[in-house]
C-alpha positions as CSV (number, residue, x, y, z in Angstrom):
1,M,7.8,-14.7,8.4
2,N,11.3,-16.1,7.8
3,R,13.4,-13.6,5.8
4,L,14.5,-16.3,3.4
5,V,10.9,-17.2,2.7
6,T,10.1,-13.5,2.2
7,A,13.1,-13.2,-0.2
8,G,12.0,-16.2,-2.1
9,L,8.4,-15.1,-2.5
10,L,9.4,-11.5,-3.5
11,G,11.9,-12.9,-6.0
12,A,9.3,-15.3,-7.5
13,I,6.7,-12.6,-7.7
14,A,9.2,-10.2,-9.3
15,I,10.1,-12.7,-12.0
16,A,6.5,-13.7,-12.6
17,L,5.4,-10.0,-12.9
18,G,8.3,-9.2,-15.1
19,A,7.4,-12.0,-17.5
20,F,3.7,-11.1,-17.3
21,G,4.4,-7.5,-18.2
22,A,6.7,-8.4,-21.1
23,H,4.3,-10.9,-22.6
24,A,0.7,-10.8,-21.4
25,L,0.5,-7.1,-20.8
26,K,2.7,-5.9,-23.7
27,D,-0.1,-4.3,-25.7
28,R,-1.8,-2.8,-22.6
29,L,1.4,-1.3,-21.4
30,A,2.0,0.3,-24.8
31,L,-1.2,2.4,-24.3
32,I,0.5,4.7,-21.7
33,P,3.9,6.0,-22.8
34,E,5.5,5.7,-19.3
35,A,3.8,2.4,-18.4
36,S,6.5,0.0,-19.7
37,G,9.2,1.9,-17.8
38,W,7.1,1.9,-14.6
39,W,6.6,-1.8,-14.9
40,Q,10.3,-2.5,-15.5
41,T,11.4,-0.2,-12.6
42,A,8.9,-1.8,-10.2
43,T,10.2,-5.3,-11.2
44,F,13.8,-4.3,-11.0
45,Y,13.5,-2.8,-7.5
46,L,11.4,-5.7,-6.3
47,L,13.9,-8.3,-7.5
48,T,16.9,-6.3,-6.3
49,H,15.6,-6.1,-2.8
50,A,14.5,-9.7,-2.7
51,V,18.1,-10.6,-3.3
52,A,19.3,-8.1,-0.7
53,I,16.8,-9.5,1.9
54,G,18.1,-13.0,1.2
55,A,21.7,-11.9,1.4
56,I,21.3,-10.5,4.9
57,A,18.7,-13.0,6.2
58,A,20.8,-14.3,9.0
59,R,22.4,-10.9,9.8
60,S,19.8,-8.2,10.5
61,A,16.1,-8.0,10.7
62,W,15.4,-4.3,10.3
63,P,16.9,-3.7,6.9
64,A,14.9,-6.7,5.6
65,R,11.7,-5.4,7.1
66,L,12.2,-2.0,5.7
67,W,13.1,-3.4,2.2
68,T,10.1,-5.7,2.3
69,A,7.6,-2.9,3.1
70,G,9.4,-0.5,0.7
71,S,9.5,-3.0,-2.2
72,V,5.8,-3.8,-1.9
73,I,4.7,-0.2,-1.7
74,F,7.1,1.0,-4.4
75,A,6.3,-1.8,-6.8
76,V,2.5,-2.0,-6.2
77,T,2.1,1.7,-6.9
78,L,4.1,1.6,-10.1
79,Y,2.3,-1.6,-11.3
80,A,-1.0,0.0,-10.6
81,M,-0.2,3.1,-12.6
82,A,1.2,1.1,-15.4
83,L,-2.2,-0.7,-15.5
84,G,-4.1,2.6,-15.6
85,A,-4.5,3.7,-11.9
86,P,-4.7,7.4,-11.4
87,R,-1.5,9.4,-11.6
88,W,-1.9,10.4,-7.9
89,F,-0.7,6.9,-7.0
90,G,2.7,8.3,-7.9
91,A,2.6,10.3,-4.7
92,I,2.6,7.1,-2.7
93,T,5.6,5.6,-4.5
94,P,8.2,7.7,-2.7
95,I,7.1,6.3,0.6
96,G,8.2,2.9,-0.7
97,G,11.4,4.4,-2.0
98,S,12.1,6.1,1.3
99,L,11.7,2.8,3.1
100,L,14.1,1.1,0.7
101,I,16.7,3.9,1.4
102,A,16.1,3.6,5.1
103,G,16.8,-0.1,4.9
104,W,20.2,0.6,3.3
105,V,21.0,3.3,5.9
106,V,20.0,0.9,8.8
107,L,22.2,-1.8,7.3
108,A,25.2,0.6,7.1
109,R,24.7,1.8,10.6
110,T,24.3,-1.7,12.0
111,S,27.3,-2.9,10.1
112,R,29.4,0.0,11.3
113,R,28.7,-0.7,14.9
114,E,29.7,-4.4,14.4
115,S,33.0,-3.6,12.8
């Protein structure tokens, strides 16, 4: 899939889920003390990396791929926990976070070689 399409879809999903959590799920997220924070963190990371993917769309494929996979894994596990999934989902979340970090490292290494 074209990286700008990926960025656009992830950005749209992040905004929609952020609004959905703030409005439609407000009462449900209040049932679990950490749920609102998980939801906000998932949305923030998803949106941040959608912007990053779009910004480097013409430059480098690997950081965008890593950020896409990492954003989805990271956000989905936090959204799931915020909606009541078992806490062990939290053990999956760092996989997504590690992919996000790896994307930034690959971007830095690729950029260093090009300069």
